[in-house]
VOPAGU-2260 file (C-alpha; in pm, 1 decimal, decimal comma):
REM VOPAGU-2260
SITE   aa  ch    i         X         Y         Z
SITE  UNK   A    0   14766,7    5998,9   25861,1
SITE  UNK   A    1   14537,7    5698,4   25893,9
SITE  UNK   A    2   14541,4    5456,3   26186,9
SITE  UNK   A    3   14457,4    5093,4   26111,4
SITE  UNK   A    4   14491,2    4823,8   26376,1
SITE  UNK   A    5   14821,0    4946,6   26514,4
SITE  UNK   A    6   14982,9    5031,1   26179,7
SITE  UNK   A    7   15049,6    5400,5   26113,4
SITE  UNK   A    8   15009,6    5459,8   25740,0
SITE  UNK   A    9   15152,6    5785,4   25607,9
SITE  UNK   A   10   14987,6    5944,3   25307,6
SITE  UNK   A   11   15311,6    5916,6   25110,2
SITE  UNK   A   12   15260,5    5566,4   24987,9
SITE  UNK   A   13   15618,1    5443,0   25017,8
SITE  UNK   A   14   15658,4    5521,1   25385,2
SITE  UNK   A   15   15510,4    5292,3   25648,2
SITE  UNK   A   16   15608,1    5242,8   26006,6
SITE  UNK   A   17   15486,8    5009,4   26277,9
SITE  UNK   A   18   15305,9    5152,5   26576,7
SITE  UNK   A   19   15407,6    4956,0   26883,6
SITE  UNK   A   20   15085,4    5051,5   27060,9
SITE  UNK   A   21   14811,6    4800,5   26995,4
SITE  UNK   A   22   14485,7    4979,5   26923,7
SITE  UNK   A   23   14162,3    4847,5   27064,2
SITE  UNK   A   24   13828,8    4856,1   26886,6
SITE  UNK   A   25   13464,2    4781,5   26954,4
SITE  UNK   A   26   13393,7    4498,6   26712,4
SITE  UNK   A   27   13119,3    4317,9   26899,3
SITE  UNK   A   28   12848,2    4444,3   26664,8
SITE  UNK   A   29   13013,8    4348,6   26335,6
SITE  UNK   A   30   12808,4    4105,3   26130,1
SITE  UNK   A   31   13004,4    3849,5   25930,6
SITE  UNK   A   32   12797,1    3682,4   25658,1
SITE  UNK   A   33   12941,4    3351,7   25541,4
SITE  UNK   A   34   12998,6    3474,6   25186,4
SITE  UNK   A   35   13170,9    3793,2   25301,2
SITE  UNK   A   36   13414,3    3589,5   25511,0
SITE  UNK   A   37   13583,8    3469,6   25191,4
SITE  UNK   A   38   13616,9    3814,5   25029,5
SITE  UNK   A   39   13956,2    3976,4   25088,1
SITE  UNK   A   40   13862,4    4338,4   25020,8
SITE  UNK   A   41   13606,0    4319,1   25303,2
SITE  UNK   A   42   13864,6    4194,3   25553,6
SITE  UNK   A   43   14168,0    4409,4   25483,5
SITE  UNK   A   44   14042,6    4719,5   25666,7
SITE  UNK   A   45   13859,4    4546,7   25952,5
SITE  UNK   A   46   13992,0    4582,6   26310,0
SITE  UNK   A   47   14033,8    4203,2   26337,7
SITE  UNK   A   48   14236,0    4175,8   26015,4
SITE  UNK   A   49   14533,9    3938,1   26042,6
SITE  UNK   A   50   14800,4    4001,0   25779,0
SITE  UNK   A   51   14875,7    3682,3   25583,1
SITE  UNK   A   52   15001,8    3855,4   25269,2
SITE  UNK   A   53   15346,6    3694,1   25289,8
SITE  UNK   A   54   15173,1    3380,8   25165,4
SITE  UNK   A   55   15235,6    3519,7   24817,3
SITE  UNK   A   56   15613,4    3493,1   24859,2
SITE  UNK   A   57   15589,7    3140,3   24995,9
SITE  UNK   A   58   15367,6    3042,2   24705,1
SITE  UNK   A   59   15597,9    3183,1   24438,0
SITE  UNK   A   60   15890,4    2991,9   24589,2
SITE  UNK   A   61   15746,4    2658,8   24466,7
SITE  UNK   A   62   15634,0    2546,1   24122,7
SITE  UNK   A   63   15347,4    2310,4   24204,6
SITE  UNK   A   64   15148,0    2271,7   24523,5
SITE  UNK   A   65   14815,1    2150,1   24656,9
SITE  UNK   A   66   14703,4    2321,2   24977,6
SITE  UNK   A   67   14438,9    2153,8   25192,6
SITE  UNK   A   68   14287,2    2271,5   25518,9
SITE  UNK   A   69   13966,3    2202,3   25713,6
SITE  UNK   A   70   13644,9    2390,2   25650,2
SITE  UNK   A   71   13649,8    2759,8   25746,8
SITE  UNK   A   72   14026,0    2786,9   25782,9
SITE  UNK   A   73   14063,6    3058,2   25519,9
SITE  UNK   A   74   14126,5    2864,4   25198,2
SITE  UNK   A   75   13882,8    3066,2   24988,3
SITE  UNK   A   76   13982,4    3390,9   25158,2
SITE  UNK   A   77   14351,4    3337,7   25085,0
SITE  UNK   A   78   14270,4    3240,9   24728,7
SITE  UNK   A   79   14081,3    3566,6   24682,8
SITE  UNK   A   80   14373,7    3757,4   24835,2
SITE  UNK   A   81   14620,1    3597,7   24592,2
SITE  UNK   A   82   14386,8    3664,7   24301,4
SITE  UNK   A   83   14356,0    4033,5   24389,3
SITE  UNK   A   84   14734,1    4056,5   24417,1
SITE  UNK   A   85   14835,2    3898,7   24086,0
SITE  UNK   A   86   14544,6    3983,4   23853,8
SITE  UNK   A   87   14574,7    4238,5   23576,4
SITE  UNK   A   88   14312,1    4503,0   23645,4
SITE  UNK   A   89   14106,1    4620,2   23350,8
SITE  UNK   A   90   13919,0    4941,3   23280,4
SITE  UNK   A   91   13562,1    4960,4   23152,9
SITE  UNK   A   92   13682,5    4894,8   22798,8
SITE  UNK   A   93   13875,2    4583,6   22897,4
SITE  UNK   A   94   14215,1    4749,6   22868,4
SITE  UNK   A   95   14481,5    4690,4   23137,7
SITE  UNK   A   96   14515,0    4965,5   23396,5
SITE  UNK   A   97   14875,5    5078,5   23374,8
SITE  UNK   A   98   15045,8    5157,8   23703,5
SITE  UNK   A   99   15322,2    5412,7   23671,6
SITE  UNK   A  100   15567,7    5278,7   23925,6
SITE  UNK   A  101   15908,2    5396,3   24037,9
SITE  UNK   A  102   16109,4    5072,9   24014,1
SITE  UNK   A  103   16332,0    5161,3   24308,5
SITE  UNK   A  104   16069,1    5292,2   24550,5
SITE  UNK   A  105   15751,1    5120,8   24432,3
SITE  UNK   A  106   15560,4    5445,7   24456,7
SITE  UNK   A  107   15263,7    5542,1   24248,4
SITE  UNK   A  108   15331,8    5874,0   24082,7
SITE  UNK   A  109   15114,3    6148,6   24221,4
SITE  UNK   A  110   14947,8    6221,5   23888,5
SITE  UNK   A  111   14828,0    5861,3   23845,7
SITE  UNK   A  112   14529,4    5709,8   24029,4
SITE  UNK   A  113   14602,1    5397,2   24233,0
SITE  UNK   A  114   14426,2    5078,9   24134,4
SITE  UNK   A  115   14171,8    4932,2   24372,5
SITE  UNK   A  116   14387,5    4623,8   24422,1
SITE  UNK   A  117   14694,4    4833,5   24500,9
SITE  UNK   A  118   14503,8    5002,6   24782,2
SITE  UNK   A  119   14431,7    4662,1   24936,5
SITE  UNK   A  120   14799,5    4578,0   24981,4
SITE  UNK   A  121   14944,0    4919,8   25059,4
SITE  UNK   A  122   15076,6    4908,1   25414,9
SITE  UNK   A  123   15061,6    4528,4   25437,2
SITE  UNK   A  124   15359,6    4300,9   25503,8
SITE  UNK   A  125   15401,3    4207,4   25138,2
SITE  UNK   A  126   15421,6    4577,4   25049,5
SITE  UNK   A  127   15754,2    4599,4   25232,0
SITE  UNK   A  128   15914,1    4371,3   24970,9
SITE  UNK   A  129   15940,8    4628,3   24692,9
SITE  UNK   A  130   16116,3    4398,5   24448,6
SITE  UNK   A  131   15852,3    4126,2   24481,5
SITE  UNK   A  132   15572,7    4381,3   24444,5
SITE  UNK   A  133   15730,5    4520,4   24130,8
SITE  UNK   A  134   15780,5    4175,0   23978,3
SITE  UNK   A  135   15442,1    4020,8   24050,7
SITE  UNK   A  136   15174,5    4270,3   24153,4
SITE  UNK   A  137   14906,1    4304,4   23886,1
SITE  UNK   A  138   15105,3    4114,2   23624,6
SITE  UNK   A  139   14893,6    3808,7   23538,9
SITE  UNK   A  140   14556,1    3725,3   23383,9
SITE  UNK   A  141   14342,2    3506,2   23608,6
SITE  UNK   A  142   14087,0    3230,2   23557,5
SITE  UNK   A  143   13850,0    3170,7   23847,9
SITE  UNK   A  144   13677,0    2836,1   23893,2
SITE  UNK   A  145   13436,8    2730,2   24168,3
SITE  UNK   A  146   13359,4    2357,4   24182,1
SITE  UNK   A  147   13105,9    2390,5   24464,6
SITE  UNK   A  148   12819,1    2366,7   24214,1
SITE  UNK   A  149   12953,2    2046,9   24056,5
SITE  UNK   A  150   12707,1    1799,2   24200,5
SITE  UNK   A  151   12483,2    1537,5   24053,8
SITE  UNK   A  152   12336,1    1192,8   24088,9
SITE  UNK   A  153   12473,3    1071,6   23756,7
SITE  UNK   A  154   12737,7    1146,0   23495,8
SITE  UNK   A  155   12513,4    1366,6   23281,9
SITE  UNK   A  156   12421,5    1590,9   23574,3
SITE  UNK   A  157   12787,3    1634,0   23667,2
SITE  UNK   A  158   12879,7    1715,4   23306,8
SITE  UNK   A  159   12602,9    1975,5   23292,6
SITE  UNK   A  160   12744,7    2140,7   23604,5
SITE  UNK   A  161   13098,7    2130,8   23463,4
SITE  UNK   A  162   12982,9    2298,8   23142,6
SITE  UNK   A  163   12838,7    2582,4   23348,5
SITE  UNK   A  164   13162,6    2616,2   23547,0
SITE  UNK   A  165   13364,0    2651,4   23225,8
SITE  UNK   A  166   13105,8    2888,3   23076,1
SITE  UNK   A  167   13121,0    3110,4   23386,6
SITE  UNK   A  168   13500,4    3130,5   23355,4
SITE  UNK   A  169   13468,7    3247,9   22994,8
SITE  UNK   A  170   13203,6    3507,3   23086,6
SITE  UNK   A  171   13454,8    3683,8   23312,1
SITE  UNK   A  172   13661,7    3765,7   23002,7
SITE  UNK   A  173   13401,6    3931,5   22781,5
SITE  UNK   A  174   13664,2    4180,7   22658,7
SITE  UNK   A  175   13823,9    3900,5   22455,1
SITE  UNK   A  176   13538,3    3937,5   22206,7
SITE  UNK   A  177   13699,9    4263,1   22091,9
SITE  UNK   A  178   14058,7    4139,0   22116,7
SITE  UNK   A  179   14291,5    4149,7   21815,6
SITE  UNK   A  180   14407,6    3791,9   21877,8
SITE  UNK   A  181   14149,2    3654,2   21636,4
SITE  UNK   A  182   14316,6    3826,5   21341,5
SITE  UNK   A  183   14669,3    3861,0   21478,8
SITE  UNK   A  184   14701,8    3495,1   21580,1
SITE  UNK   A  185   14443,0    3361,7   21338,0
SITE  UNK   A  186   14234,3    3203,0   21611,2
SITE  UNK   A  187   13876,6    3085,7   21565,7
SITE  UNK   A  188   13648,2    3334,0   21739,8
SITE  UNK   A  189   13351,7    3097,9   21694,4
SITE  UNK   A  190   13515,5    2855,9   21937,4
SITE  UNK   A  191   13536,7    3128,9   22201,3
SITE  UNK   A  192   13173,8    3226,1   22145,2
SITE  UNK   A  193   13056,1    2866,2   22186,2
SITE  UNK   A  194   13195,4    2866,2   22540,8
SITE  UNK   A  195   13085,9    3224,9   22606,3
SITE  UNK   A  196   12730,0    3229,8   22473,0
SITE  UNK   A  197   12459,9    3163,5   22733,5
SITE  UNK   A  198   12285,9    2909,3   22510,1
SITE  UNK   A  199   12561,6    2764,5   22294,0
SITE  UNK   A  200   12770,3    2644,2   22589,1
SITE  UNK   A  201   12498,1    2391,0   22671,9
SITE  UNK   A  202   12592,9    2196,0   22357,3
SITE  UNK   A  203   12958,3    2149,7   22458,7
SITE  UNK   A  204   13055,9    1783,6   22441,2
SITE  UNK   A  205   13267,6    1602,5   22700,0
SITE  UNK   A  206   13597,9    1666,2   22522,3
SITE  UNK   A  207   13523,5    2035,9   22469,8
SITE  UNK   A  208   13428,9    2075,1   22833,7
SITE  UNK   A  209   13742,9    1897,6   22950,1
SITE  UNK   A  210   13971,0    2128,0   22749,1
SITE  UNK   A  211   13775,0    2449,7   22806,7
SITE  UNK   A  212   13999,4    2603,0   23071,6
SITE  UNK   A  213   14312,1    2517,7   22873,7
SITE  UNK   A  214   14165,4    2687,9   22567,0
SITE  UNK   A  215   14076,1    2996,7   22771,8
SITE  UNK   A  216   14428,2    3015,3   22914,9
SITE  UNK   A  217   14569,2    3007,1   22559,9
SITE  UNK   A  218   14342,9    3296,0   22459,5
SITE  UNK   A  219   14458,2    3494,7   22762,5
SITE  UNK   A  220   14822,2    3424,1   22684,5
SITE  UNK   A  221   14769,8    3551,0   22331,6
SITE  UNK   A  222   14596,0    3865,4   22457,6
SITE  UNK   A  223   14829,4    3957,3   22745,3
SITE  UNK   A  224   15153,0    3782,8   22645,7
SITE  UNK   A  225   15187,1    3611,6   22982,5
SITE  UNK   A  226   15060,6    3288,3   23135,2
SITE  UNK   A  227   14744,0    3290,8   23342,7
SITE  UNK   A  228   14679,6    3196,1   23704,2
SITE  UNK   A  229   14399,5    2941,8   23741,0
SITE  UNK   A  230   14224,5    2959,0   24080,2
SITE  UNK   A  231   14013,1    2654,1   24161,9
SITE  UNK   A  232   13802,2    2672,5   24476,6
SITE  UNK   A  233   13636,0    2373,3   24644,6
SITE  UNK   A  234   13889,8    2127,9   24502,3
SITE  UNK   A  235   13961,9    1835,2   24718,6
SITE  UNK   A  236   15050,6    1612,7   25050,2
SITE  UNK   A  237   15079,4    1844,0   25331,3
SITE  UNK   A  238   15284,2    2156,4   25246,2
SITE  UNK   A  239   15419,2    2274,7   25579,8
SITE  UNK   A  240   15564,3    2599,8   25446,9
SITE  UNK   A  241   15206,9    2724,9   25404,6
SITE  UNK   A  242   15061,9    2603,0   25738,3
SITE  UNK   A  243   15097,0    2928,7   25929,5
SITE  UNK   A  244   14901,7    3114,6   25662,0
SITE  UNK   A  245   14591,4    2896,7   25711,7
SITE  UNK   A  246   14444,7    2941,7   26056,3
SITE  UNK   A  247   14549,3    3183,4   26330,4
SITE  UNK   A  248   14856,5    3126,8   26546,8
SITE  UNK   A  249   14852,5    3180,1   26922,9
SITE  UNK   A  250   15022,5    3519,5   26893,4
SITE  UNK   A  251   14769,3    3632,6   26635,0
SITE  UNK   A  252   14478,3    3525,1   26855,0
SITE  UNK   A  253   14629,3    3701,6   27157,5
SITE  UNK   A  254   14660,4    4017,8   26948,6
SITE  UNK   A  255   14300,8    3999,2   26824,9
SITE  UNK   A  256   14167,7    3947,7   27176,6
SITE  UNK   A  257   14366,4    4250,5   27287,3
SITE  UNK   A  258   14220,0    4457,5   27004,9
SITE  UNK   A  259   13871,8    4344,4   27109,7
SITE  UNK   A  260   13934,8    4419,5   27480,1
SITE  UNK   A  261   13899,4    4049,2   27557,6
SITE  UNK   A  262   14251,6    3955,8   27663,1
SITE  UNK   A  263   14118,1    3780,4   27971,9
SITE  UNK   A  264   13917,4    3543,8   27748,7
SITE  UNK   A  265   14223,3    3364,2   27614,0
SITE  UNK   A  266   14196,6    3049,3   27826,4
SITE  UNK   A  267   13833,3    3003,3   27725,6
SITE  UNK   A  268   13918,3    3063,4   27359,6
SITE  UNK   A  269   14203,8    2816,3   27386,5
SITE  UNK   A  270   13977,2    2544,0   27525,7
SITE  UNK   A  271   13710,3    2603,3   27261,8
SITE  UNK   A  272   13908,5    2659,9   26942,7
SITE  UNK   A  273   14271,7    2552,7   26987,3
SITE  UNK   A  274   14430,8    2215,5   26933,3
SITE  UNK   A  275   14485,7    2180,7   26556,7
SITE  UNK   A  276   14845,0    2063,6   26534,4
SITE  UNK   A  277   15052,5    2124,8   26223,1
SITE  UNK   A  278   15409,1    2204,7   26120,9
SITE  UNK   A  279   15563,4    2545,4   26066,1
SITE  UNK   A  280   15803,1    2628,1   25783,9
SITE  UNK   A  281   16097,2    2532,3   26006,2
SITE  UNK   A  282   15927,7    2196,5   26081,8
SITE  UNK   A  283   15837,0    2287,9   26439,5
SITE  UNK   A  284   15503,1    2187,1   26591,0
SITE  UNK   A  285   15252,8    2472,6   26605,6
SITE  UNK   A  286   14888,0    2486,3   26709,5
SITE  UNK   A  287   14647,9    2686,4   26498,6
SITE  UNK   A  288   14296,6    2819,8   26549,7
SITE  UNK   A  289   14004,2    2836,6   26307,5
SITE  UNK   A  290   13982,8    3198,7   26180,2
SITE  UNK   A  291   13607,5    3171,0   26130,3
SITE  UNK   A  292   13549,9    3058,6   26489,9
SITE  UNK   A  293   13783,4    3321,8   26637,0
SITE  UNK   A  294   13632,9    3611,2   26443,1
SITE  UNK   A  295   13280,1    3494,4   26518,0
SITE  UNK   A  296   13365,9    3482,8   26887,6
SITE  UNK   A  297   13536,7    3820,0   26921,4
SITE  UNK   A  298   13267,0    3995,3   26717,1
SITE  UNK   A  299   12985,3    3869,2   26940,0
SITE  UNK   A  300   12916,4    3898,2   27310,4
SITE  UNK   A  301   12756,8    3552,9   27308,0
SITE  UNK   A  302   12943,6    3236,7   27212,4
SITE  UNK   A  303   12758,8    3023,6   26960,1
SITE  UNK   A  304   12871,0    2680,7   26842,1
SITE  UNK   A  305   12925,8    2742,5   26471,0
SITE  UNK   A  306   13071,8    2402,0   26379,3
SITE  UNK   A  307   12929,3    2322,1   26033,7
SITE  UNK   A  308   12617,5    2107,4   26052,9
SITE  UNK   A  309   12703,4    1962,7   25712,6
SITE  UNK   A  310   12989,9    1772,4   25872,5
SITE  UNK   A  311   12751,4    1617,1   26123,4
SITE  UNK   A  312   12562,0    1460,9   25836,8
SITE  UNK   A  313   12328,0    1167,7   25893,5
SITE  UNK   A  314   12521,1     958,0   25644,7
SITE  UNK   A  315   12830,1     953,8   25864,6
SITE  UNK   A  316   12672,9     832,3   26188,2
SITE  UNK   A  317   12867,5     537,2   26319,0
SITE  UNK   A  318   12559,1     382,6   26474,6
SITE  UNK   A  319   12404,8     322,2   26134,8
SITE  UNK   A  320   12720,4     143,8   26020,0
SITE  UNK   A  321   12716,6     -74,7   26329,0
SITE  UNK   A  322   12344,1    -153,2   26328,7
SITE  UNK   A  323   12344,4    -251,8   25963,2
SITE  UNK   A  324   12652,2    -468,3   26016,6
SITE  UNK   A  325   12816,3    -289,6   25725,7
SITE  UNK   A  326   13155,1    -214,0   25875,7
SITE  UNK   A  327   13489,6    -327,3   25743,7
SITE  UNK   A  328   13844,7    -219,3   25814,8
SITE  UNK   A  329   13879,8     -36,2   25486,6
SITE  UNK   A  330   13559,4     156,5   25547,5
SITE  UNK   A  331   13664,1     258,1   25898,0
SITE  UNK   A  332   14007,0     368,8   25776,8
SITE  UNK   A  333   13846,8     584,5   25509,6
SITE  UNK   A  334   13601,1     720,8   25763,2
SITE  UNK   A  335   13877,6     810,9   26008,0
SITE  UNK   A  336   14065,7     983,9   25726,8
SITE  UNK   A  337   13750,9    1184,3   25653,2
SITE  UNK   A  338   13717,3    1286,5   26018,9
SITE  UNK   A  339   14083,3    1386,0   26027,9
SITE  UNK   A  340   14055,9    1605,3   25719,1
SITE  UNK   A  341   13735,3    1763,4   25849,6
SITE  UNK   A  342   13930,7    1868,0   26162,3
SITE  UNK   A  343   13756,0    1635,8   26408,2
SITE  UNK   A  344   14099,8    1503,0   26504,1
SITE  UNK   A  345   14448,1    1647,7   26527,2
SITE  UNK   A  346   14774,3    1447,7   26543,4
SITE  UNK   A  347   14945,6    1393,1   26877,4
SITE  UNK   A  348   15247,2    1181,7   26787,5
SITE  UNK   A  349   15391,6     951,9   26524,0
SITE  UNK   A  350   15596,0     665,9   26670,3
SITE  UNK   A  351   15712,6     363,8   26471,1
SITE  UNK   A  352   15451,7     427,0   26205,5
SITE  UNK   A  353   15168,7     454,9   26459,8
SITE  UNK   A  354   14980,1     783,4   26440,5
SITE  UNK   A  355   14797,3     894,7   26754,5
SITE  UNK   A  356   14506,2    1134,0   26711,9
SITE  UNK   A  357   14290,2    1325,7   26955,4
SITE  UNK   A  358   13995,4    1561,4   26941,9
SITE  UNK   A  359   14141,4    1911,7   26947,1
SITE  UNK   A  360   13895,2    2106,3   27160,7
SITE  UNK   A  361   13554,0    2111,9   27324,0
SITE  UNK   A  362   13386,8    2287,2   27031,8
SITE  UNK   A  363   13452,8    1990,8   26805,2
SITE  UNK   A  364   13290,3    1762,5   27059,2
SITE  UNK   A  365   12977,2    1975,8   27059,0
SITE  UNK   A  366   12959,3    2003,8   27438,0
SITE  UNK   A  367   13017,6    2243,4   27723,9
SITE  UNK   A  368   13207,5    2020,2   27959,4
SITE  UNK   A  369   12933,1    1843,1   28151,7
SITE  UNK   A  370   13003,1    1506,4   28312,1
SITE  UNK   A  371   12946,3    1191,2   28105,2
SITE  UNK   A  372   12615,9    1010,5   28129,5
SITE  UNK   A  373   12652,7     676,0   28304,5
SITE  UNK   A  374   13026,1     700,8   28247,8
SITE  UNK   A  375   12983,6     624,2   27880,1
SITE  UNK   A  376   13090,9     820,7   27575,2
SITE  UNK   A  377   12961,9     731,4   27232,5
SITE  UNK   A  378   13146,3     830,9   26916,6
SITE  UNK   A  379   12802,1     869,5   26763,5
SITE  UNK   A  380   12735,9    1169,7   26983,9
SITE  UNK   A  381   12991,7    1370,3   26790,2
SITE  UNK   A  382   12753,8    1398,0   26499,3
SITE  UNK   A  383   12426,3    1436,0   26686,2
SITE  UNK   A  384   12558,1    1721,5   26903,5
SITE  UNK   A  385   12493,8    1517,9   27218,6
SITE  UNK   A  386   12851,5    1464,1   27329,8
SITE  UNK   A  387   12875,9    1552,2   27696,7
SITE  UNK   A  388   13237,2    1488,5   27792,4
SITE  UNK   A  389   13539,2    1712,0   27730,1
SITE  UNK   A  390   13745,9    1480,4   27514,3
SITE  UNK   A  391   14082,7    1652,9   27514,7
SITE  UNK   A  392   14231,7    1329,9   27648,7
SITE  UNK   A  393   14052,6    1099,6   27410,2
SITE  UNK   A  394   14299,9     943,0   27169,8
SITE  UNK   A  395   14279,6     707,5   26876,7
SITE  UNK   A  396   14593,0     531,9   26761,7
SITE  UNK   A  397   14609,0     358,5   26427,4
SITE  UNK   A  398   14818,3      45,0   26394,6
SITE  UNK   A  399   14750,2    -153,8   26078,3
SITE  UNK   A  400   14397,4    -288,9   26126,8
SITE  UNK   A  401   14344,0    -172,8   26482,8
SITE  UNK   A  402   14280,9     150,0   26667,8
SITE  UNK   A  403   14406,8     198,1   27021,1
SITE  UNK   A  404   14158,4     396,3   27228,4
SITE  UNK   A  405   14297,8     552,3   27542,2
SITE  UNK   A  406   14169,5     808,2   27787,3
SITE  UNK   A  407   14321,5    1036,6   28046,9
SITE  UNK   A  408   14009,1     986,3   28252,9
SITE  UNK   A  409   14079,7     625,2   28345,7
SITE  UNK   A  410   14438,5     573,3   28226,8
SITE  UNK   A  411   14323,2     270,4   28036,0
SITE  UNK   A  412   14438,7     169,7   27690,7
SITE  UNK   A  413   14253,7    -107,4   27514,6
SITE  UNK   A  414   14330,5    -250,5   27171,5
SITE  UNK   A  415   14019,2    -314,3   26965,0
SITE  UNK   A  416   13942,6    -410,9   26605,7
SITE  UNK   A  417   13833,1    -128,5   26376,9
SITE  UNK   A  418   13485,4    -277,5   26347,8
SITE  UNK   A  419   13443,8    -233,2   26720,8
SITE  UNK   A  420   13500,3     140,8   26714,7
SITE  UNK   A  421   13171,9     259,9   26862,6
SITE  UNK   A  422   13212,5     369,8   27220,3
SITE  UNK   A  423   13406,2     314,6   27536,5
SITE  UNK   A  424   13357,7     344,1   27912,4
SITE  UNK   A  425   13542,0     571,7   28152,2
SITE  UNK   A  426   13628,7     507,0   28517,0
SITE  UNK   A  427   13322,8     298,1   28598,7
SITE  UNK   A  428   13403,5      40,7   28333,6
SITE  UNK   A  429   13756,1      74,1   28190,9
SITE  UNK   A  430   13695,0    -137,3   27886,9
SITE  UNK   A  431   13573,4    -109,4   27533,3
SITE  UNK   A  432   13201,7    -158,2   27494,3
SITE  UNK   A  433   13029,7    -227,3   27165,3
SITE  UNK   A  434   12654,0    -222,6   27158,8
């Protein structure tokens, strides 16, 4: 019998039972490279693993959805988890690995080796739904696309990057070169090879590039007889039924701290990483935590501010906008939307069409709670890592072309034009100040 994070897994694969005793583990020396953080098969057996596998059921309950979440909230990790769950596994010859499954018990027969993907989900929450596992596990071809490399200063550079993205997707399906679909369905193998070949793909025109993934999905349908899943990472309508699967809930954080023997750290963790408000599946307000920040904290004895420097980019400094007198209402609105989606703000309330936002925690502010300098707080400090005031009470309220800035520190609320959104004073000068 194996013991994994409080779950007792019996060697007979169909039988699992919960262990009410939470196991603790020494995880302070675990290194978490950024790339590894997004790989599901690295996470599933770690002591800080949080089971989000029921996301699959929620996802299959809808036909079309776009899921967005801030950086480092598990989007890529969940995508990899879904991919490992649904994908048809292939052997070295490109033939599907057949799982001999008892339809009623969802048990691998003892004389058949389990697939690597099956091992990942055995004992997880989704494994308890035998009917869903039987219907969907390992049943679909997959196409994997990563748009993170699609960058460029002009159209031609972007098209070059897109060609490589499509080419990479085709390279993952090398077995199609030996498929019978070319004769059976009378398809043109030369078309496939143009996308697949490491030199020929460079000559793809705009139209061929645009339709590349569709063409690949048609080849996969012909080969497997079922439609493919297309996974697109780094692709930028809230879907509340998925909220709890992206980010850690309070109960999950409490459990992880207990596993790490750090239960008494909860209040500190709450002040540093909590505050991202969203809706649960039953439309109730819930606060979630960044998984990356939580795991980084519990796996290290020293807290390090890991907020992505890319978000504090020079281009988004408000001072430059003000100094160059290049601020308009539309630009500020777009900028505030960017900050909101990058998790610099979280919603507080929505009243009569007015949305009130606040900074969720001290980590976002890039400070450790020191007193403000000269009683003044500059929005610009957010991006230069010089903010010095805990801003849990700082609020921005949008109302047409104005933002309402209010503060718990001085109980003041002053209406200002969007172009004046630079800084404000606390108790010493309860008014908006624009340099």
